[in-house]
C-alpha positions as CSV (number, residue, x, y, z in Angstrom):
1,X,-21.2,0.1,3.6
2,X,-18.3,1.4,5.7
3,X,-14.9,-0.1,5.1
4,X,-12.0,-0.1,7.1
5,X,-8.5,-1.3,6.3
6,X,-6.3,-2.2,9.3
7,X,-2.4,-2.5,8.5
8,X,-0.4,-4.4,11.3
9,X,2.7,-2.6,10.8
10,X,6.1,-4.7,11.2
11,X,9.3,-6.1,10.0
12,X,9.5,-8.7,7.5
13,X,9.7,-9.7,4.0
14,X,7.7,-12.1,1.6
15,X,9.0,-15.6,0.8
16,X,9.2,-15.5,-3.3
17,X,8.1,-19.2,-3.6
18,X,5.6,-19.7,-1.3
19,X,4.0,-15.9,-0.8
20,X,4.0,-16.5,2.9
21,X,5.1,-13.6,5.3
22,X,8.1,-13.7,7.3
23,X,8.5,-11.9,10.0
24,X,12.5,-11.2,10.1
25,X,13.3,-8.1,12.2
26,X,16.5,-7.2,10.0
27,X,14.0,-6.8,7.2
28,X,13.2,-3.2,7.6
29,X,11.5,-3.0,4.2
30,X,8.6,-4.3,5.8
31,X,7.8,-1.2,7.6
32,X,9.1,1.0,5.4
33,X,8.2,0.1,2.0
34,X,5.2,-1.7,2.8
35,X,3.7,1.4,4.4
36,X,4.4,3.4,1.6
37,X,3.4,1.1,-1.1
38,X,-0.2,0.9,0.9
39,X,-0.1,4.6,1.0
40,X,0.3,4.8,-2.6
41,X,-2.7,2.6,-3.6
42,X,-4.7,4.2,-0.9
43,X,-4.1,7.3,-2.5
44,X,-5.2,6.2,-5.9
45,X,-8.8,5.1,-4.7
46,X,-9.0,7.7,-1.8
47,X,-9.0,5.0,0.8
48,X,-8.2,5.6,4.5
49,X,-5.7,3.1,6.5
50,X,-5.5,2.5,10.0
51,X,-1.6,1.7,10.5
52,X,-1.6,-0.3,13.9
53,X,2.5,0.3,14.5
54,X,4.8,-1.8,16.7
55,X,7.0,0.3,18.7
56,X,10.1,-1.1,17.5
57,X,9.4,0.1,13.9
58,X,8.2,3.5,14.8
59,X,11.4,4.9,13.6
60,X,11.1,3.3,10.1
61,X,7.4,4.8,9.7
62,X,6.8,7.7,7.8
63,X,6.1,10.9,9.7
64,X,3.4,13.2,8.8
65,X,0.9,10.7,7.2
66,X,-2.7,11.8,6.5
67,X,-3.8,8.0,7.6
68,X,-4.7,6.8,11.2
69,X,-2.2,5.5,13.7
70,X,-2.7,3.0,16.4
71,X,-0.6,0.7,18.5
72,X,0.1,-2.8,18.1
73,X,1.8,-5.0,20.8
74,X,3.6,-8.3,20.3
75,X,4.9,-9.0,24.4
76,X,7.4,-11.4,25.1
77,X,10.3,-12.9,23.0
78,X,9.4,-16.5,21.0
79,X,11.2,-18.3,18.2
80,X,8.9,-19.2,15.3
81,X,9.2,-21.3,12.2
82,X,7.8,-21.6,8.6
83,X,9.3,-24.5,6.1
84,X,13.1,-23.3,6.2
85,X,12.4,-19.7,7.8
86,X,13.0,-19.0,11.4
87,X,12.5,-15.5,13.4
88,X,11.6,-13.8,16.7
89,X,8.2,-12.6,17.7
90,X,8.2,-9.8,20.3
91,X,9.2,-6.3,20.3
92,X,12.6,-5.1,20.7
93,X,11.9,-1.9,22.2
94,X,9.2,-3.6,25.0
95,X,12.2,-6.3,25.5
96,X,14.5,-3.4,26.8
97,X,11.9,-1.6,28.7
98,X,9.9,-4.0,30.4
99,X,10.4,-6.8,32.8
100,X,9.0,-10.0,31.4
101,X,8.6,-13.2,33.7
102,X,7.6,-15.2,30.8
103,X,8.5,-15.3,26.9
104,X,4.7,-15.4,25.8
105,X,4.1,-13.5,22.9
106,X,0.5,-13.5,23.7
107,X,-0.9,-10.3,26.1
108,X,-3.3,-12.8,27.4
109,X,-0.9,-14.7,29.4
110,X,-0.1,-12.0,31.3
111,X,-1.9,-10.5,34.3
112,X,-3.7,-7.0,34.2
113,X,-0.9,-5.3,36.1
114,X,1.7,-6.6,33.4
115,X,-0.5,-5.9,30.5
116,X,-0.9,-2.5,31.6
117,X,2.6,-1.7,32.1
118,X,3.4,-3.3,28.5
119,X,1.0,-1.2,26.9
120,X,1.5,1.8,28.7
121,X,5.5,1.7,28.1
122,X,4.3,1.3,24.3
123,X,2.1,4.1,24.1
124,X,4.7,6.2,26.0
125,X,7.2,5.7,23.4
126,X,4.5,6.0,20.6
127,X,3.5,9.6,21.9
128,X,7.2,10.4,22.3
129,X,8.1,9.6,18.6
130,X,5.0,10.6,16.9
131,X,3.6,13.3,18.7
132,X,0.2,11.3,18.3
133,X,-2.0,9.8,21.0
134,X,-3.3,6.3,19.5
135,X,-7.0,5.7,20.3
136,X,-6.8,2.2,18.3
137,X,-5.2,-0.9,19.3
138,X,-4.4,-4.4,17.8
139,X,-3.0,-7.4,19.8
140,X,-0.3,-9.5,18.4
141,X,-1.3,-12.9,17.5
142,X,-4.9,-11.6,18.1
143,X,-4.5,-12.6,21.4
144,X,-6.1,-10.7,24.3
145,X,-8.7,-11.1,27.0
146,X,-10.7,-9.2,29.4
147,X,-8.0,-7.6,31.3
148,X,-6.5,-6.2,28.3
149,X,-9.6,-4.5,27.4
150,X,-9.7,-3.1,30.7
151,X,-6.2,-2.0,30.5
152,X,-6.6,-0.2,27.4
153,X,-9.8,1.8,28.6
154,X,-7.6,3.0,31.6
155,X,-5.1,4.1,28.9
156,X,-7.2,6.1,26.8
157,X,-8.0,3.7,24.1
158,X,-11.5,3.5,22.1
159,X,-11.4,0.9,19.5
160,X,-9.9,-2.7,19.0
161,X,-9.3,-4.3,16.1
162,X,-7.8,-7.7,17.1
163,X,-10.9,-9.7,17.0
164,X,-10.7,-12.7,15.0
165,X,-14.0,-14.5,14.9
166,X,-13.6,-18.4,15.4
167,X,-9.8,-18.4,16.3
168,X,-9.3,-20.6,19.1
169,X,-6.1,-19.9,21.2
170,X,-5.0,-21.5,24.5
171,X,-5.8,-18.9,27.1
172,X,-7.8,-16.4,25.0
173,X,-9.0,-16.2,21.4
174,X,-12.4,-15.8,19.9
175,X,-14.2,-18.9,19.7
176,X,-17.8,-17.2,20.7
177,X,-17.7,-14.7,17.8
178,X,-19.8,-16.0,14.6
179,X,-17.8,-15.8,11.3
180,X,-19.5,-12.8,10.3
181,X,-19.4,-10.3,13.5
182,X,-20.2,-6.7,13.6
183,X,-18.7,-4.0,16.2
184,X,-19.8,-4.5,19.7
185,X,-19.1,-3.0,23.3
186,X,-17.7,-5.8,25.3
187,X,-19.0,-7.1,28.8
188,X,-17.0,-6.4,31.6
189,X,-16.8,-10.1,32.7
190,X,-16.5,-11.6,29.1
191,X,-14.7,-9.6,26.1
192,X,-16.4,-11.8,23.9
193,X,-19.9,-11.1,25.0
194,X,-22.2,-7.7,24.3
195,X,-22.0,-5.5,27.4
196,X,-22.0,-1.7,28.0
197,X,-18.1,-1.0,28.7
198,X,-16.9,2.6,26.7
199,X,-14.9,0.7,24.1
200,X,-15.6,-0.7,20.7
201,X,-14.4,-4.1,19.4
202,X,-14.4,-4.0,15.7
203,X,-14.0,-8.1,14.4
204,X,-12.0,-8.7,11.0
205,X,-14.0,-9.9,8.2
206,X,-13.6,-13.7,7.7
207,X,-13.8,-15.9,4.6
208,X,-15.3,-19.7,4.8
209,X,-12.8,-22.3,5.6
210,X,-10.8,-19.9,7.8
211,X,-9.3,-17.2,5.8
212,X,-9.3,-13.4,6.8
213,X,-10.7,-10.7,4.5
214,X,-7.5,-9.5,3.0
215,X,-4.7,-9.7,0.7
216,X,-2.5,-12.2,2.3
217,X,-4.8,-15.2,2.3
218,X,-5.5,-14.9,-1.6
219,X,-2.4,-17.3,-1.8
220,X,-4.5,-19.9,-0.5
221,X,-7.7,-19.4,-1.5
222,X,-7.6,-17.4,-4.9
223,X,-8.9,-13.5,-5.3
224,X,-12.3,-14.9,-6.3
225,X,-12.7,-16.4,-2.9
226,X,-12.1,-12.9,-1.3
227,X,-14.6,-11.1,-3.9
228,X,-17.2,-13.8,-3.2
229,X,-16.8,-12.9,0.8
230,X,-17.1,-9.1,-0.1
231,X,-20.4,-9.9,-1.9
232,X,-21.6,-12.2,1.1
233,X,-21.2,-9.0,3.2
234,X,-22.3,-6.2,1.0
235,X,-25.4,-8.0,-0.4
236,X,-26.8,-8.9,2.8
237,X,-26.4,-5.3,3.7
238,X,-23.7,-5.7,6.6
239,X,-22.5,-2.2,7.8
240,X,-19.1,-2.8,8.0
241,X,-16.2,-4.9,6.0
242,X,-12.9,-4.7,7.9
243,X,-9.8,-5.6,5.8
244,X,-6.7,-6.6,7.9
245,X,-3.2,-7.1,6.4
246,X,0.6,-7.1,7.6
247,X,2.8,-4.1,6.1
248,X,5.6,-6.6,4.5
249,X,3.1,-8.0,2.1
250,X,3.0,-4.8,0.7
251,X,6.8,-5.2,-0.6
252,X,5.7,-7.7,-2.9
253,X,4.3,-7.0,-6.6
254,X,1.9,-10.2,-5.9
255,X,0.2,-8.3,-2.8
256,X,0.4,-5.0,-4.5
257,X,-1.6,-5.9,-7.4
258,X,-4.2,-7.9,-5.6
259,X,-4.8,-4.9,-3.1
260,X,-5.0,-2.7,-6.1
261,X,-7.4,-5.1,-8.0
262,X,-9.6,-5.4,-4.7
263,X,-9.9,-1.8,-4.2
264,X,-11.0,-1.3,-7.8
265,X,-13.7,-4.4,-7.3
266,X,-14.8,-2.7,-4.1
267,X,-15.4,0.7,-5.5
268,X,-17.6,-0.6,-8.4
269,X,-20.4,-1.1,-5.7
270,X,-22.7,1.8,-4.3
271,X,-22.5,3.6,-1.0
272,X,-18.9,2.8,-0.1
273,X,-17.4,4.8,2.7
274,X,-13.8,4.5,3.4
275,X,-13.3,5.0,7.1
276,X,-10.6,5.1,9.7
277,X,-10.8,2.3,12.6
278,X,-11.6,5.3,15.2
279,X,-14.4,6.4,13.1
280,X,-16.7,3.3,13.7
281,X,-19.2,3.3,16.1
282,X,-21.7,0.7,17.1
283,X,-24.3,-0.2,14.5
284,X,-27.9,-0.4,15.0
285,X,-28.6,-4.5,15.8
286,X,-29.0,-6.5,12.4
287,X,-28.2,-10.2,12.0
288,X,-25.9,-10.9,9.2
289,X,-26.3,-14.8,8.3
290,X,-23.7,-16.8,6.5
291,X,-24.8,-17.5,3.1
292,X,-22.7,-19.8,1.2
293,X,-24.4,-19.2,-2.3
294,X,-21.7,-16.9,-3.0
295,X,-19.1,-19.5,-3.2
296,X,-19.5,-22.2,-5.6
297,X,-19.1,-19.6,-8.2
298,X,-15.6,-18.5,-6.8
299,X,-14.0,-22.1,-6.6
300,X,-10.7,-21.7,-8.2
301,X,-7.6,-23.5,-9.0
302,X,-5.3,-21.8,-6.0
303,X,-8.0,-23.1,-3.7
304,X,-8.3,-26.7,-5.0
305,X,-4.1,-26.5,-4.8
306,X,-4.2,-25.6,-1.2
307,X,-6.5,-28.2,-0.2
308,X,-4.9,-30.7,-1.9
309,X,-1.5,-29.8,-0.3
310,X,-3.0,-30.1,3.2
311,X,-4.6,-33.4,2.3
312,X,-1.3,-34.9,1.0
313,X,1.2,-33.2,3.7
């Protein structure tokens, strides 16, 4: 099995009480310390990381890393809230250097020409600052469309890691993708359908009940649920497991501990190959079915508490 770890690299911190990631732009440690801590864990297990870097955090990103660097774009400028926290989603570099006729932070809300300009500006700055041409892309809020794919191809990108199977958004999303979806080349008229565009979409791995396979949803579903998800993929011969996370999570000992523990668990299995996202190619067709038999044994207190809170709030 191939494994990719894609880290969305942004400013932010972890709320100590809820363990939620708060994307506060004044928290530079989300990019600096988060990246450094993940690199240390990866080194311990000889893992490869693909860092999808937002333009505004480039100056905080370590130079001369041996890991892969891709581009992460949040267009627009919007305020988001979680409990008592407020923060801005958007990119300060793009805000200064692009003309936005709307505030939306979803690329899919912009037309082709606007998306082309936004991504192009981000890439130009990326190359200037890092002397590195990105081939991997991740859209902020997982929100792209067919125009995005065409713009990415025209700008020399080869891989996208924005696909969140089952996610429904206003003007985009991934509702057509099954929870367990493997990499595919998209159709020129529908980015969610298989086609023959010279570009590979790599969906993230998903847990049942809505979680993404990665450390951040452990706070909701528990570590045993993530392990069950990996077992579901691995024992059915899935060729790929795609772990997604955000760099601010790696500033908190809670997530550092579970990321380390998950790497240790994964490497107890045979034929595990860590790869960069750009190394992934389309696999021979194989249907991987959802198999819930792994999950009853993974029920835990964290999961029960999460759903009781949802039920009564």
